[in-house]
C-alpha positions as CSV (number, residue, x, y, z in Angstrom):
1,M,-14.2,-27.8,-16.8
2,P,-16.9,-25.4,-17.9
3,V,-16.2,-21.7,-17.4
4,E,-18.8,-19.4,-16.0
5,K,-20.0,-16.4,-18.0
6,P,-17.8,-13.4,-17.0
7,S,-19.4,-10.8,-14.8
8,F,-16.8,-8.2,-16.1
9,T,-16.7,-7.1,-19.7
10,D,-13.4,-6.9,-21.5
11,D,-13.2,-3.1,-21.0
12,R,-13.8,-3.5,-17.3
13,I,-10.9,-6.0,-17.1
14,E,-8.6,-3.6,-18.9
15,R,-9.6,-0.9,-16.5
16,L,-9.0,-3.3,-13.5
17,I,-5.5,-4.1,-14.7
18,E,-4.7,-0.4,-14.6
19,M,-6.4,0.2,-11.3
20,E,-4.4,-2.5,-9.5
21,R,-1.2,-0.6,-10.1
22,E,-2.1,2.9,-8.9
23,H,-5.6,3.0,-7.3
24,F,-5.7,4.1,-3.7
25,W,-7.9,1.1,-2.6
26,F,-5.7,-1.5,-4.1
27,A,-2.5,0.2,-2.8
28,G,-3.8,0.0,0.7
29,R,-5.1,-3.6,0.3
30,R,-1.7,-4.7,-0.8
31,I,0.0,-3.3,2.3
32,L,-2.6,-5.0,4.4
33,V,-2.2,-8.4,2.7
34,D,1.6,-8.1,2.7
35,A,1.5,-7.6,6.5
36,L,-0.8,-10.6,7.0
37,L,1.5,-12.8,4.9
38,R,4.6,-11.7,6.8
39,R,2.9,-12.3,10.1
40,H,1.1,-15.6,9.4
41,A,2.3,-17.3,6.3
42,P,5.6,-18.9,5.0
43,G,7.8,-16.6,3.1
44,R,10.1,-16.9,0.1
45,G,9.8,-20.2,-1.7
46,A,6.3,-21.0,-0.4
47,E,3.7,-22.4,-2.8
48,L,1.0,-19.7,-3.1
49,V,-2.2,-19.8,-5.1
50,D,-4.0,-16.5,-5.9
51,V,-7.6,-17.5,-6.6
52,G,-9.4,-14.8,-8.6
53,V,-6.3,-13.1,-9.7
54,G,-8.0,-10.3,-11.5
55,G,-5.5,-8.2,-13.6
56,G,-2.6,-10.2,-12.0
57,Y,-0.5,-7.3,-10.7
58,Y,-0.3,-8.6,-7.2
59,A,0.6,-12.1,-8.3
60,E,3.3,-10.6,-10.4
61,L,4.7,-8.9,-7.4
62,L,4.6,-12.0,-5.2
63,S,6.4,-14.0,-7.9
64,E,9.2,-11.3,-7.9
65,R,9.5,-11.7,-4.2
66,G,10.2,-15.4,-4.4
67,Y,6.8,-17.0,-3.9
68,R,6.0,-19.9,-6.3
69,V,2.7,-18.5,-7.5
70,T,-0.2,-20.2,-9.2
71,A,-2.7,-17.7,-10.6
72,V,-6.4,-18.8,-11.0
73,D,-9.3,-17.0,-12.6
74,F,-12.3,-17.8,-14.8
75,L,-11.6,-14.7,-16.9
76,A,-8.7,-14.9,-19.4
77,G,-7.6,-11.2,-19.5
78,G,-5.4,-11.2,-16.4
79,L,-4.1,-14.7,-17.1
80,R,-3.0,-13.7,-20.6
81,R,-1.2,-10.6,-19.2
82,L,0.7,-12.8,-16.6
83,G,1.8,-15.1,-19.4
84,T,3.6,-12.1,-20.9
85,V,4.9,-10.2,-17.9
86,A,5.5,-13.0,-15.4
87,P,6.1,-16.2,-17.2
88,A,7.2,-17.9,-13.9
89,V,3.6,-17.7,-12.6
90,R,1.6,-20.8,-13.4
91,R,-1.8,-20.1,-14.7
92,L,-5.1,-22.0,-14.5
93,R,-8.5,-21.0,-15.8
94,S,-11.1,-22.3,-13.4
95,T,-14.0,-21.4,-11.1
96,A,-13.4,-20.9,-7.5
97,E,-16.0,-23.5,-6.6
98,Q,-14.2,-26.3,-8.5
99,L,-10.4,-25.9,-8.4
100,A,-8.6,-28.3,-10.6
101,M,-5.8,-28.9,-8.1
102,R,-4.8,-31.7,-5.8
103,D,-5.5,-31.7,-2.1
104,G,-2.9,-30.0,0.1
105,A,-1.0,-28.5,-2.8
106,F,-0.3,-25.1,-1.3
107,D,1.3,-23.4,1.7
108,C,-0.9,-20.3,1.4
109,A,-3.9,-19.1,-0.6
110,L,-5.3,-15.7,-1.5
111,A,-8.9,-15.0,-2.3
112,L,-9.0,-11.2,-2.6
113,D,-12.5,-9.9,-3.2
114,V,-13.5,-13.2,-4.8
115,L,-16.0,-14.9,-2.5
116,E,-18.8,-12.3,-3.2
117,H,-18.8,-13.4,-6.8
118,T,-19.2,-17.1,-6.0
119,D,-21.3,-19.7,-4.2
120,D,-19.3,-19.0,-1.3
121,E,-19.6,-22.2,0.8
122,P,-18.1,-24.5,-1.9
123,A,-15.5,-21.9,-2.7
124,A,-14.4,-21.7,0.9
125,A,-14.4,-25.5,1.1
126,E,-12.1,-25.5,-1.9
127,L,-9.7,-23.1,-0.3
128,Y,-9.5,-25.4,2.6
129,R,-9.0,-28.6,0.5
130,I,-6.1,-27.3,-1.6
131,L,-4.1,-26.1,1.5
132,R,-1.7,-28.3,3.4
133,P,-2.3,-28.8,7.1
134,G,-1.1,-25.6,8.8
135,G,-1.5,-23.7,5.5
136,V,-2.9,-20.1,5.7
137,A,-5.5,-18.3,3.5
138,V,-6.0,-14.6,3.4
139,V,-9.5,-13.5,2.3
140,T,-11.1,-10.1,1.6
141,V,-14.7,-9.3,0.8
142,P,-16.8,-6.2,0.6
143,A,-18.5,-5.1,3.8
144,F,-22.0,-4.3,4.8
145,S,-25.2,-4.9,2.8
146,W,-26.2,-1.3,3.3
147,L,-23.3,-0.3,1.0
148,W,-24.9,-2.2,-1.9
149,S,-25.0,-0.1,-5.1
150,Y,-24.7,-0.2,-8.8
151,R,-21.1,-0.9,-8.3
152,D,-21.9,-4.4,-6.8
153,E,-24.4,-5.2,-9.6
154,A,-22.0,-4.2,-12.3
155,A,-19.2,-6.4,-10.7
156,G,-21.5,-9.4,-10.4
157,H,-21.5,-9.5,-6.6
158,K,-24.0,-11.8,-4.9
159,R,-23.6,-10.4,-1.4
160,R,-21.6,-8.2,1.0
161,Y,-20.4,-9.4,4.4
162,T,-19.9,-8.5,8.1
163,R,-16.8,-9.6,9.9
164,R,-18.9,-12.2,11.9
165,G,-20.5,-13.5,8.7
166,L,-17.1,-14.0,7.0
167,E,-15.7,-15.7,10.1
168,E,-18.7,-18.1,10.3
169,L,-18.3,-18.9,6.7
170,L,-14.7,-19.8,7.0
171,R,-15.1,-21.7,10.2
172,G,-17.8,-23.7,8.5
173,A,-15.3,-24.7,5.9
174,G,-13.0,-26.1,8.7
175,F,-10.7,-23.1,9.1
176,A,-9.4,-21.7,12.4
177,V,-9.5,-17.8,12.4
178,R,-6.1,-16.3,13.2
179,Q,-7.1,-12.7,12.6
180,A,-10.0,-10.8,11.1
181,G,-11.0,-7.2,10.9
182,Y,-12.0,-4.2,8.6
183,Y,-10.1,-2.2,6.1
184,G,-11.3,1.2,4.6
185,C,-12.6,2.7,7.9
186,L,-11.2,6.3,7.5
187,L,-12.7,6.7,4.1
188,L,-16.0,4.9,4.9
189,P,-18.1,8.0,5.1
190,L,-17.1,9.1,1.7
191,T,-17.5,5.5,0.4
192,A,-21.1,5.5,1.8
193,L,-21.9,8.8,0.2
194,S,-20.6,7.5,-3.1
195,R,-22.5,4.2,-3.0
196,F,-25.8,5.9,-2.0
197,A,-25.4,8.2,-4.9
198,G,-24.5,5.3,-7.2
199,R,-27.4,3.0,-6.6
200,V,-29.0,3.7,-10.0
201,T,-26.2,5.0,-12.2
202,P,-22.6,4.0,-13.2
203,A,-21.4,7.6,-13.0
204,T,-20.1,7.4,-9.4
205,R,-18.7,4.0,-10.0
206,D,-16.6,5.3,-12.8
207,M,-15.5,8.3,-10.7
208,E,-14.3,5.9,-8.0
209,D,-12.5,3.8,-10.6
210,V,-10.5,6.8,-12.0
211,P,-10.3,9.6,-9.5
212,P,-8.4,12.8,-10.2
213,W,-4.7,12.3,-9.6
214,A,-4.5,14.6,-6.6
215,V,-7.5,12.9,-5.0
216,N,-6.0,9.5,-5.6
217,Q,-2.8,10.5,-4.0
218,I,-4.5,11.8,-0.9
219,F,-6.7,8.8,-0.5
220,R,-3.8,6.5,-1.1
221,A,-1.9,8.0,1.7
222,I,-4.9,7.6,4.0
223,N,-5.6,4.0,3.0
224,C,-1.9,3.0,3.2
225,G,-1.5,4.6,6.5
226,E,-4.5,2.8,7.8
227,A,-3.5,-0.5,6.4
228,R,0.0,-0.3,8.0
229,V,-1.6,-0.2,11.5
230,G,-4.7,-2.3,10.5
231,T,-3.1,-5.6,11.6
232,R,-2.3,-4.2,15.1
233,L,-5.2,-1.8,15.6
234,A,-8.8,-3.2,15.2
235,W,-10.7,-0.7,13.2
236,P,-14.4,-0.9,14.1
237,V,-15.9,-0.7,10.6
238,G,-14.7,-0.5,7.0
239,S,-15.7,-1.0,3.4
240,T,-13.8,-4.3,3.3
241,V,-13.7,-7.3,5.7
242,F,-10.5,-9.3,5.8
243,A,-9.6,-12.6,7.5
244,C,-6.5,-14.6,7.9
245,V,-7.3,-18.3,8.6
246,E,-5.4,-21.6,9.1
247,K,-6.2,-25.1,8.0
248,R,-5.8,-27.4,11.0
């Protein structure tokens, strides 16, 4: 299967691998997705596919928790890393729009900040196809077109979403929406300021990627606290949209 030209350079992939461990935004997102998986998806022993695995840190954690994980990406960096640190994780290099997997192969699927890089209708349809009936997918995407900045362009994003837009996309693929909402509400004013300042230069993007240690710890506490209540309290806005959906 042909592989698309990467939207990330090798140095950006290396930075992403480091960010997934410690960065405040990834830390909060892990807590949110963990909560959605506990509430809606099968647990230990379930067949789980992580589409767009990035640096692979979360796939590594899920494998350690007993999920049978398949990692998918069209970039090789994270897959290579997983081959070294988590050999139990199966790896597949593929695009999200054409997954080389059989129908109904998985109990749950993750597409964490992936659909914005893709032709999202066929990618959503592929998530639906590879899940068994009753299977669950957790999806996150960047929110609100007015937050568009150099960061989106550098990452190869094609669009940003609203909650309604994401729900309509996933329903159009055949899914039933179990839960949807926003993440990143409490830091949204600072995110907006950063994105407006970063519409023409990479400087603010790089500052967001590697914030000072003390700032990262403060923001991490805020995002993790927000995420812990985010599956029970519906935040009105945020920098990220999430949805947990079921194949019926």
